[in-house]
N, C-alpha and C positions, 0 to 999 in steps of 0.2 A: 145504882148498878149493882148488879149481883150476879153469881154464878149460878147459869139457868138449871132449870130441870125441864128436860122435854119428852115427852111420850112419841114413837114411831109406831105406826102402824100400817105393817105393809109387805112388799115383797123380797124375796131372797132368790139371786138367780147367779149360775155358774156362769159367765160367758166363756164363749169358745171363740177365739179371735183369730181371723186370717188377714194378713195383708197381701195384697196385692197392688200391682202396676195399672190393671184397670179392673171396672167391675164385668163381669160376663153379660152379656147379650141373651135375651131369651132363646133357647137350647143350644147354648155355647158354653165348652168348658176352657176356662185358662189355669195355666200354672200361677198358683199364689207365691209367695213369698216366707212369710215365717208364719207358724201357728202358734198361741198359747192360750193359758186358759187363765182366768181372773175371777174373784169372786164379784159379784155385781147385786144387781136389782135393785130398783129407784130407791124402795124403801129402808133395804141395807145400805146402800150408798148414801143416802142422808143421812141416817143414824150414825154411821162411821164417822161421817165429816162432823156433824154437830160434835161429838166425842173427843175427835181429834184437836178441836178448837176449845176445847174445855168445859164444853158442856157435861150435865150428868144425864145420861140418855138409857131409856127402858125401849124393848121392843118387843112387839106383838106380830108373831105370823109363822107359817110352818115350811120345814123343807121334808125331803124324802127321808128314807134310813136307808141312805148310800152314803158313797165317799164325799160327792157333791154337799151332800147336806151336812155332813160333819165338818166339813172345809168352811162351809158358809158360817157355820156358829162359831168356828175356831176363829176365822178371820175377824168377825163384829166383837169378840168378846176380847181379842187381843187388843184392839183397839178402845177400849174401855165400854162399851156397849153391854149393859145387863141383858142378857139373853136366857135368862132363865122362863122366859114366855116365850120361846121359840119353841115349837111343837115339830118334834119330827113323827112323821106320818107313815104308817103301813101303807102298801099297796098301792102308792103311786113315788112316781120318780120326783126327785128334786127338781124347779126350773132350771132350764136353759138359755141363753140368748145366742144366738147365731150372729155373730158381729164381724161383720165386712169391710175392711178398711182398704181406702183406694188411695196410694201415694201418688201421685201425677203432679207434672208441671204446672196444674192448675190449682194445684194445693191439696189438702188431705179431705177428704169427705168419709162419710161412715154408712152403711144402711145393716139394719139390726130387724132379726126375726125372735122375737122371744115366745117359748114353750112355755105356758104358765104352771106346768104341774101342781106340786102342793099348795103353791098359793092360792088356788083356785079352789083348795081344799077348807080355807078358812072360814070361820062360820061366827055368826054373832053370838053366839054361845060361847065361844073362846075367848070372848070379851066378856064376860060376865064380871071378871073379879074385877074389874075396873070400877063397878057401881061405887063402890066403898072407897077406892084410891084416886081416882083421877082428878079429884080435887087437887092431888098433893101436886100436879105439874103444871109448870108455868104456860107450856104449849102443847098442842097436838098437832104433830104433823101427819097429812094423809096423801096418797096416790091412787092412781089409779089399775094398779096391776095386780088387785085383789078383788072379790065380789065386793060390788055397790052395798049388798044390803049389810056389808060388815063395816063401811065406811059411814053408811048413814047411823047404825046404833053405836059408834062411838061419838060421832058428833054431837049426837042429841045426850048424851051422858056428859060429853064437854060443856055444851053449851047450857044444860041446867044446874051445871056446877061453877060458871062461869069463868070456864076455862078458853082461852085464845084456839081458834083450829084455823089450820093453814094447807089448802087442798091444791096439791099439783096435779091440774087436771091432765095428765100423758099416762100413756097414751091416750089420745083424743077421743074420748067417747062422752055419751051423753051424761049431764048430769040434774038429777033427780032433783025439783024445786025442795022436796024438804030435806036435802041435804045440801043446797044452798042454803036456805034460810039459816043453817047453823053455821054457815063458816065467818071467820072474822078476817080472814085474807083467801085470797085466789092467785094462784100463779102460774098461769099459761103463758104459753109462747103466742106469735103472731095469729098463727093458724090455729090453735086451740081455741084462742080467744073468739075469733071469727064463727067457728065452729057452735062455740056455746051459747055466745050473746048477738051472733049475726052481722057484727060489725068488724069491717079490717080495722085495727089500731095504728093507721098509718098517719105518721105525724101528730103533731101533740092536737089538730082537733078532732084526728080519727081516735085516739087515747082517751081524751075527754067524753067522747061519746061512748066510744066503747063501756067505760066508766059507768056511765050513765045507764047504761042497760045492764050492767052487772047489779048494781043500785037497786033498780027495779026489779032484780030476780032476786034480791036480799044480802047481797055481798057489799060492800061499801068499800074494801081496802081490795086494789087491783093491783098486781106487780105483774107486769108483761116483761120476758124476756125477748131481748132482741138480736142476739147471736153477737155478731162484731160490735154491733152498734150499743152493745151494755143493757141498759134497761131502763123502764119506765116505771114509777109508781105513782100512783092516784089515789086519795080518798075522796074523789069526786068534785073537788073544788081546784087544786091547784096540780100541776102535773111536775114529778121531780125525775130528773134524768140525771144517769149516772152511767158514764162510759165504761166501755172494755178497757181493761189494762193488760198491756202487751208484754211476757213476760218471756219471749222468744218463739222459736219456732213449733209450731202445733206439731203434735205426733198422732195425737188420739182426742177427737172432740166429745167421747162416750159418755162421760160422766160432767160434763160440764156444768150441766142444767140441773143436775141433783148437788152439785159441790155447792154452788149458787146457793139453790134452795137451804140447804144445812147450813150455811154459814148465815144467811140472811137470818134464818129462824133464830139460830144463836145468838146472834148480836142483838135483835130486836126482844127477845125472851129476856134479855140480860138488863134491857131500859134503854140501852143506846139506840138515839134519834135513828131515824129514816135516813136521811142524807149518809150517814156516817155507818150505818148497818149495810146500805146497798152499795158504797165504796169499798167497805171490807169482803163483802162478798166477790164482787168483779174481782179485787185481787186473789181470793181463793181460786175461783174460777178460771182466771189468767192462768196462775199455777198448774191447776187440774190437766190442762191441756198439753200441755208438755211433757206429759208423762203418758206410756202405755198401758191400757186397762182402765177399769175401773176405780175399784177402790185402791189398787196400786198405786194409783196416780194422785188421791188426796191426800193435800197436805196435811201438816200438824200445825199448829198454833204459831210456833216457834218460825217455822218456814215462812209464815203468813207475814206476821212481827218484820221479819228481817226485811222481806222485800217492801213493806209500806216503808219502814225507815228508809231503805234506800230510794226510794219513791219520792222521799220528803213530807210523807203521811204522818201526821199524830200518831201516837200510837199507845197515847195514856189513857186512850178510852177503854181500851181492852184488857187492862190490868185486871180487871174483877174475874176475866175468864183465865188466869193462870192458877195453878198450883190445886 
C-alpha cells in the first residue's frame, strides 16, 4: 500500500446556500432561515476530500476572474490540492450552485441548481499538458459538470497510459460509448445507473443485472451509491455491500456523494481492498452530512480515523495515508 497520486479533472462551483423550513411551491415565496456561501463543485469537492485524506492531488479546471474564482482556488490550495492548472478565465463568471436546504420534521432534504459558468469553458486543449505526465498518476477522477469532450480526451490519455479512470456520472447525462470504453470504474447512484444502463439496481439481482449491462457497455467495475442504504460494488461476479455509517444528525447532505467518491478513490488507489475502501468511504460520507456546506463539511484523515476507532474498525490499513 502507498500514498496515492490522483488527478481530478472537473468543476469548481461556489455554493449559495439557503436554509428553509419548507421548499416553496410553484409561484410561491417563502421566508428562509440562514444564508451562507461555501466552495463546492463535484470535481473540487472530490479533489479536496482526497487531499484531506492524504492523497497527492492535482486539479485541472476553470474559474472566472472574480471573487468566487479566487475563493475556489484558495479553498482547494489550502486543502493541499495542486491548483497550478486551475485556469482563471476572462469574460465568464465562476460557476455557482443555488442550494436550497429544507429542515423539517421529515428530515433534511436539498435541491440544487448549478450554473456552469467557467466550467463549460474547459476544452480538450487545456488537457494537452497531460500527454507526457498522466502516466505519473495512480488514478483519474472525472464527473459530468464539465464538457463531455474534455472527459473523453482525458480518459483516452489515461487508458493509453494504463492509468485507472473513475467516472462519477453526475449530474445524470448520457455517457458516450467512447468514454465508457475508457473507464475502470463508474460510480452512479440508483437513478443515474438506470439512466445509463436501462436497469434499476434494486436488490442484489438488480445490481447484478445492472453490472452485466454496464459490462456490455465496457465498464466492469460498478459502484452504486444507495443513500441511507450505503453502497454496493460489483465487478460482475459478486456484489459487495457496505452499509452507511451513522455519525449523528444530518445537517446537509450536499457533498456526501463527492466525499464518498474522493474517499473510495483515495483508498483504492492506495492499494486498500474493496470492502475496506467502501467502509472507509462510508465513514467519510457519514461525517460529511453532519456539517453545513460542501467543502466546509469534508473531514480530514484524523477525523475519519478517530471515528473508525470509536466504531471498532481496524485503522491500521490507512497508515499509508498519513504524513
